[in-house]
Structure formats: C-alpha cells, structure tokens
N, C-alpha and C positions, 0 to 999 in steps of 0.2 A: 641128810646131805642131797638128798633132792629139794629139801625146802629150800638150802643155800644158793643151791644151784640154781633157783629161778630167783633169785632177789636180786641174785648176781647179771641175770640177761634183762631186771628190767631194769636197772641203775645203766648197763651199759646202753639199750635203748633210750631212754633220760637225756644221759648224756649225750648222743648222737646227735639226736635231735636237737638240745639243746643248740651242741656246735653248730648245725644246721641253721636254725636261728638266728645267730650270731655272724656268722657266715653273711645271712640276707643282710642282717642290719649294714654290717659294714659296704659290704655292696651296693647298699641304694645311696650309705653316706659319702664310698668315693663318687660314686653317679652325683652326685649332688654338687661335689666339689669341682669336678670336671667340668660339668653346666654352667656352676657359678666361673670357671676361670675362661669358659667358650663364651659367654655372656661379655667378660669385660673384657675379654680382647679383640669383641665383634661390635657392640653396641655398646659401650659406655667410654668413657673420656674423653679427650681429644681428638685423640685419633677411629671415633666414631662418631657415628650417631649419636644423641644421646635417648635414653631408656627410654620416657614415657610417649604415649601417641602425640602423635601430632595434633596439634587444637584443631573442630572442626570449626572455622568460625562462621559469623550469619551471614546470608546476603543483604547489605542494605537494604539494595535496591527491594528485592522480595520480600524485606522484610515488613519497608512501607507499604508496597501495593496490598498486602495481606492483611494490614492491622486497617486500612484505612483513615481517612479526615481525622476523625471524630473521635477513634482513640488514641493517635496519634498526640492529639492533643493533649486527651487526657495523661498520658504517659510521660512528653515531653515538655509542660507546660507550654509548647508554643506550635504553631501550626506547620505543614510542611514548609510554605513561602519562606517565613519567620527564621524556620531552624537553617534553611538553608544561606539566608543573606547575614547570620551571627558566623555560620561557619565559614562563608568567603573573606569575614574579618579580621578572623585568625588563626584562616585555615595554615601560612608560614607559619605560626607559632606551637603548632602540634600535631603537623603533618613528619611522619617518622622518618628520619635524615638516611637512615642506609636501609632498602627496603629489601637489599638482595640477601643481609644477615638478615633481616627478621623472618623471610622465608625459610632460609638453612637452619634458624633457631629451633623455630615453633612448627615450620610448615606455612606459612602464610605472615600478609602484612597484618598488623592491627590499623585500620584507615585512619582518617582522621575524622568520615564521619560517625564510625563505633566510639572515638572518644569523646567526642562531644555528644552525642547520646548519653552514657554510660555517667556521664558526668552531668545529666539534665535530669536522667532518672533518680540519680541518686539524691540529688538535692529536691526534687520530687518526694523523697520520703521514702527511697527504695532500699533495699536492703542491698549493704554488699553480695552476703552468700550468692543472693539469688541472682545480682545484675551477672556475676562472672558467669552463670552455668548457664543463662540465657547466651549471652554474645562468646561462650567460649575464651577464656581467656582466664587466668592464673592471678592469684590475689595480686601479687608483684605488679602484673600488670596491668592491673585493672587501678591499683593507685597509681602507680603511677602516671597512667592516664586521667583520671583524677586531678592530681595536682598541678599538672602540666596545662591543663586545660585552666581550671583554676584561677591560675597566673595568667594567664592568657587573657582571660576576659579581663581580668582586674587592670592587666595593662593596656589594654586595647580600649576599652569603654573610658572607666574613669569616670569620677563625679567630684567638682569643685564648685563652689558658689560663684556665679558671674556681679561678682563685686568691682570686676577693671569694664568689666563690658556693658556704655551704658543701655544700647539697644536692648540686649535681654533682657537687664534691670526691667526696664519700661516695655516687654513684652512678658511677665513674669505679672508686673505691677496693674495690668491691662485684664490681664484674665484675674486676679483681685478684686480690682474695682466691677466685675462685672459679676462677681459672686454677690456684691453690695445692695443694697433697695435701695435703688433712686440713684445706684455711684455712689453712696455717702461718702462712704471709708476710703477717701484714696492713698497709695502710699504705702501699703504692705507689697512686702517681696517677696515675703517668707515665714511661715509657717512654724514654729521651734519648739521639741518637747523630746522628753527621754522616751524611753520601752528601755523592759527587764527579757535579757537574751538566756534564758536557763542551758545550764551546763553542768558538766560534771566535777568533782571537787576536784582543782588542779593539782592537786598533790605537791611532792618537791617540785614544781614545775615553777613553783614562784617562792619567795620569800616569806608569808604569811597568808597562806590560803583564806585564811578568818575574813579577810578583806575583801575576800572576792566572795561572800554569805550575805546575800539579803534576808536582813531577819524578817520584813511583814510581809515576804512571800517564803518563806521557810524551803529557800532554795538558792546553790550556790550560782551564778549569774555573771553574764558582760553588761555595762549598759552603753546600751544605744540613743547615742544623743544624736539629733535629725532636724533638719529642714527639709522642708514638703513645700512645693508649689500650689496653684489651684488647682491646677490635673494630676491633684495626688504624685509625683514626681520626685522624687530625691533631690538637691541643690549641693545638699553638704552632709555627711555623718560624719563622727569620731565615735570610739572605744576605746580611746586610751584609757580612760578612768574608771575604778571598779564600782559595783553598786551603791556601797556605801555613799560615795558621795553626793549631797545635795547637787539634783539642777543646775541651779543656778552658777554651784561653786565647780561642775565639771563644764559648763560653758563658758564662764571667766576664764579657765586656764589654756584655750583652745588658742589655736594661729587666729585662725577669724573673726572670734572675739577682741583682741589684740587688734591688728588690723581697725576694726569698726569702736574699736573706743579713740584709737586714734584719727577718727575723720574720718576713714576714707570712705566709707558710705554715705553718697551723693543727699543734701539734706534734706529732701522731701520723701525718701524710704525709710521702712521700719519693718523691723521683724515682729510677730505675734505673738507672745508669752503666755503663758495658765500664772497665775497667783506666785509662783515658785520662783519667778522673774523678776527682779526689780527694774521698773516703771523708769524708761528715760526715755531719750530723743528717738534714740533709736530701740528703742523696747516698749513693745504696748502692753502692757498685761494688765488684766480687768481691775476698774475700781471702784467707786458707789453708784453709780448711774448704773441698774440696772438693765435698762432700756438702752444704753450701750455696748454693757455687759453682753447683752445675748446677741448683737450682731458683731461685736469679735469674737464669741464663742462659737457662732455659725461660719466664718469666715476660720479660724483655728481649726478648725475640726477636717477640715484637708489631712493635715498630720496625722491625728488619730487614725483614719481612716486609711491612709497608706501604711502606717504598720499594720491595720489588719490586712489590707490587700497580702502585704509582704509574707505574711504568719500563714495566711491560710493560702497562698501560692505555691510558698517552699516549705515541704513537710519535713523539712530534716528541720526544722522550725520547731517544732511541734513537741520533738522529745530532744533531751539537754545533748548539748555537742558534747560527742565521746571522743573525737579525735585528738591530737597531742594541742598542749593548749601556744604553740607557737601560731598552729594555723588554725585556729578554730575563727578571726579574726579576718585571716580571708576568706574565709566561708561566709562571714556573714557579708565583709565586703563584696563577695560577689552575686550574693542573694540583692542585692540591692540596686548591684550593677543590672542582671535581668532583668528587676523588676520595673527599674526606668527605662529597661529595650521593649518590654512589653506594652508599656503604655505609650512608649512613641508608637509603636504599631496599631495600638488603639487611636489614638489619633489619628495616623494617616488612615482608616477607615473610615471615621468619622467625616474629616474634614472628606474624604470623597466622596461619600454618602449624600452631604447636603451639597458640594458645590459640586464642579467640574475639577477636579485634582488640587482643590484648598481656593479656586481661581474664581471672579468673577466678570461674566462679558458683559463691559459698562456700553460697550459701542460694539457696532461690527469689526470684526477679528482685534478688539482691541480689549486685553482683560486684566485687571489688576486683584491682588492678594483681597481674599476676604476676609470682610472686616471682624473683628470681634466686638460681641454684640452682649448686653446683660439679658436679665428673665424678662425683660419687656420688650426683647427685640431692637432695643436704640442702641447705638455706635457709642463703641468706650473710645473716647480719645485720649492722646501720650500727656503723663501728667507731666508740666513743666516747671521747670523750680525759677522761684522769684529771680533767687540771686545766684550769683555764680558759684561754682566748688570754690573757688579761692577767696570769697568774701571776706572783709572783714569790718563789716556791721557787728554792732552790741549784739544783736541776736543770734546771727551767726559763728560767734566767735566763743558765745557760751554754752551754741549746741556742740562745736565741737573741742574745746578744753575738757571735759571727761564726762563720757558717758556711764559709766560708772557709776557716778554719784545717781542719787535718785531724780526725776526730773519730770514733772505731769504735766508741765503745760503743752505739751504736745497732744495725751491722751484728753485734757482739756478742750483742747481746738474739735478733734471727734467729736466729744459729748457734746458742744456746742451744736456741730454740722450735724448732728442726728434729732438734736432737735429740734433748731430750725427746720430739717425736713420732717418733722412728723412723724419721725420712725420710734412705735412702742412695742413691746415684749406681749408676742401672744399670747393671748389668755390662756391659764390652765384648763383642762378637759377634765369638767366632772366624772371618776372614777367610773367604771359599769357597774350597774348592780344585775 
C-alpha cells in the first residue's frame, strides 16, 4: 500500500509540473500574439511608419573629401570636376520628383549625386551587393537609380556619325591626316571594326539563343560594330546583329551604310576597314601593296585602341553581362557614351597644357584656334573636294552609283601617293637572343 501511494504522489507531481509547463508555453504564445498584434497596429501598414529601420544615407560631400582625388578617380573613372559636369548635364533627368515622400518612405532622399555615383561604380566593375551596402540603399532603389541614370546618359549625350556636318567631317579628316606620315593618306573620316561583348545565355528572351553563341570565342556575346576617329573617340556604333554575323554583312544592314551607299558621304572622304570589308571608294581595305597596308593599318589602329580603352575602363565588360537581355544594349551604349565623355575631357586637358585654352596669340590681343599639326609639326590643311557634292561628271557618278560594288580605284590612288612619297614599311626587328 505504501508503494502504491508513492506512485500516486509522483504521478501527481509530474502532472502538476506538466500543467505548469503547458501554462507557461501558452502564456508565452499569447504574449507573442499580443505583441505581433500591437506591432501591426502601431508600426506596420498604411496607418503607421514601415517596420524596417530608416536607411542611413552616405553623406556625399564627406565621401568626396575623405576619398581624395586619386581614389575618387579610381572608383568612378572620372575626376571630381568631370563628375560634376556630367551630373549637371543629367541632373534634371535623375533627380527625385517628390523629395517629401522619399523622406517619409525611407528617412532620407537618394540625391542625384548618389544615383550617378552608384551607376559609375557599377559600370566600373563594382558589385550590386557591395554598392547598396556602401551607399545605404535597398536593391530596388539601387536598380531603379541604375537604369534611370543609364537612360539619362544615353538620351543626353548621344553618338551620331557627322555625315551631314561638313565642318565636323573636315576636322575628323585633319586628325587622321596628322597620323599619316607626310600627310600622304588623305580623306579618312573613321576607322570601322567589330568587337565581341560577352554575355550570359539570353534564354527565352530571344527566339533562338544559339544565334548569339560565338563558336570562335566559345561564349554567348553581342556584336558591337563601331567607327572611331583618330583621337579614339567613337563616332558611331551598332549592336543590332548577332555575333554569328560577318562584319561586312552587319555593316551593310545599318542605316548609315545605306546612306553611304546612296552617295551621302562626300567624295573625298572614306572609312578605313580591315580585310573583312569590301573595298570601295567609300571603304578602303588592305590591298597587295605591303607599304600602303602598313600605313592603312597604322591609321585604322585607332578603333582597336578605342575598344581596348573601352573594356579596360568599364569593368562591367570584364565579365559576361548578366542583366535582362533587353537592357544589355543600353549598358553597352552607356559605356560608349561615357568613354567619349572621358576622351573629350582628356583632349581638353591636352589643349590647355599645350596652348592657352586651345588658342594661340598671333598678335598682341589677337588670338586664333591652334592648328592641327602632324608628327613633324607641320600644320594640316583642310582637304578640299575637286568637284561639288552634286557633280554629274563620269568619275563622280561612277563613285556614287553603288559603293557596295567592289571598286579599288580610290585605293590605287592612295597606293600611288604612298609610293611617290617614298613611304615604306619599317624593317622587322630581329628576335632577341
């Protein structure tokens, strides 16, 4: 009997402890429900502020002061002065429309300086995760700022070939003539070539993804066709064709090629291309004269250097493009626009160092624009056309009839000019032992 009573007591104690434990659990759950209900009523939903903490935005001016000029240029690929110039060009397009609502939503406004800085840092090769943590923004705000700034840059800067601007064509031709030995090759207004921009598999965004697979490079890519001037500045670009398209065919499909084919490019001028392009009076490609080929290749090298500077400056092109397929062309175009912006600032700096604001004082109190000179310091004259643009002579009519048909007459003229000038290909250096 004693043993039975002891068992009953132990069971009673165990039952009491279990009930006590269950009561404690129920109490904690009720407290949690009450707390959740209280938070819902006071800090969530449209009747109160949002649940997350207010974002701590980076103070832009303190950031610029702390980083210094050298680090600032490495981070954003622009110095502070160029950054501010670019900002003023697109400020109206990227500024927040409703500042009060932005402050109520997240505690502070994402200013135009931060939007441009995040975009430049991303294009320079930065990670989206690191950038949003550094500047104190959400993923949604970062990508919203990114595409807003990219669209603003593409809309504000712009690149177009100056086929309807005779003065611009003459200035571009003079720069190419200054690169030619003894100013022998005259008439070049651009160097054209294609470049492969790596990207991820577009997948279902296109009808046939295999068309974007470049077997030669073993990667998915975009085909970038571009024309550059002697200063390595892009004059025209196109990314509408797949990388499986031949460069000559991709060029012939563009609107600019059709205009040049119809004779809209004035007679003295032509483009420099490699062996992939058909030689015509408006497109000079290498021939059989090795001395002329070296001169032509030396002048055409500007477009190759432009591609190299473009990819080296903007680190987003170091790895395959991963954004949505419809946005990849916009990213490439934005990189080209910013490349031209950087080249313009470099040329301005060079002119200011050589001359007084790019001008020479020819007489006391009288100034004129500094002339373009070649490697020997000889000024380059403007190339003038013998015939008018609407001339109907046999030579001009034949040149305007169909520039897509192979015509080596213009190249033969240039080869003869090189021979008369005594231009020869430099001897190949013997290999070092």
